[in-house]
N, C-alpha and C positions, 0 to 999 in steps of 0.2 A: 362895348362892342370891339373897340380897338384891341383890348387885352385878349379877347378870344381869337381874333385874327392873328395876333402875334404868336400866341401859343400854338395854334394850328400850323402856322408857317414854320415854327421851330421844330415841331414834331415831324412835319413833312421833310424838312431839311435833314434831320437825323436819319430818317428812314431812307432817303435818297442817298446820303453818304454811305450808309451801311450797305446798301445794294451795290453801289459802285465799287466798294472795297471788296465785296465777296464775289462779284461776277467775274472779274479778270482771273482770280485764282482758279475757278472751275474751268474756264475756257482754256487757260494756259497749262492745264495738267498734262497735256501731251501736245507735241508740236504739230501733229497733223491728226486732228480729231479721231480718237479711238486707237491710235497707233502708239506704240512705245518702243523706245530704243532697246536694243538687245546687246548685252555684253557678248564678247567673243567667248564661246565655250572653252573650257580648259584644254580639251584635246586639240582643238584648232589653235588655241593660243600657244601651246607648246610647239606646234609646227611653225607658226609664224615667228616665234621668238628665235627659232633655230635657222629658218630659211629666209625670213623677210625683214625682220626688225633692224638689221644692220643698215639698211638703206631707208626703209619706210617708217621711220619714227622721227621725233622732233630733233634728234641730233644726227639724223641721216642726211642723205644727199637731197639737195633742194629739188632737183628734177623729179626724183622718186617720190618725195613727199607731196609734190604738186598733184600727183595722180592718186596717191594713197598714203595717208599719214595714220598709222596704227595708234599713235599716241593721242590722236584726236577722235578716235572711233566713237566714243560716247557722245561727242558733240555733233556727229552726223545725224541727219534726220533718218527715220526708219526707211524711207524710200531710198535715200542715198546709201544707207548701209546695205540694203538688198542689192542695189546696183553694183556697189564695190565688191561685195562678196561674190556675185556672179562673174564679175570680171576677173577676180582672183582665180576662180575655178577655171575660167577660159585660158588664162595665161599660164597657169601651172600645168594644165592638161596638154597644152601645145609646146611645153618645154621652153616657153619664152621667158619665164621667171623661175628661179633667179636667172639673170643673164649669163651668157656663156663665160664671160671673163670671171664673174663671181664663182661660177661652178668650178672653173679650173683652179682657182685659188682656194676654194673652200669645198672640197668634195664631200665632206661630212654634212654640209648644209643643203645638199640636193634632196628635195622631197622624194620620198619613195612612192611607188604606185599606190600603196596603202594611204600615205599622207595625202596624195592627190584625191583619192576617193573620199577621204574624211572631209577635206575642204569642200569638195563638190557636193557631198551629201548635206553638209551644213548650209552651203549657199542655196541649195534647192529647198531647204526647209524654212527659209525666211519668207514669210508671207506678209504682204503689204496690202492693206485695204485700199480700194480705189475710190 
């Protein structure tokens, strides 16, 4: 009788361990159930590399990267990505980014009206499940 209880306990233990190993993998497949991070599209990336990355990347200005770090984009949650993209649209639309000093020193880095439309279209296309 003791032998049967030992075998049943061992089998139950193996089943339990297998379940514990597999459950976290399926739950952690996305950071916020059903949402996935999105890479910045190539057309937007080209604009950000020209107009934003000088300050908003890991080697950029600390204050700028505190608000937006494009080098860390893939680490942001989908909700945070959507929020950051909408703020990007807002600031470039109001000519608050890039800042005036940067614009004066880098006239070729000023986003065109078409660039602003591209950023805002992209920002508006990011959908986050609630």
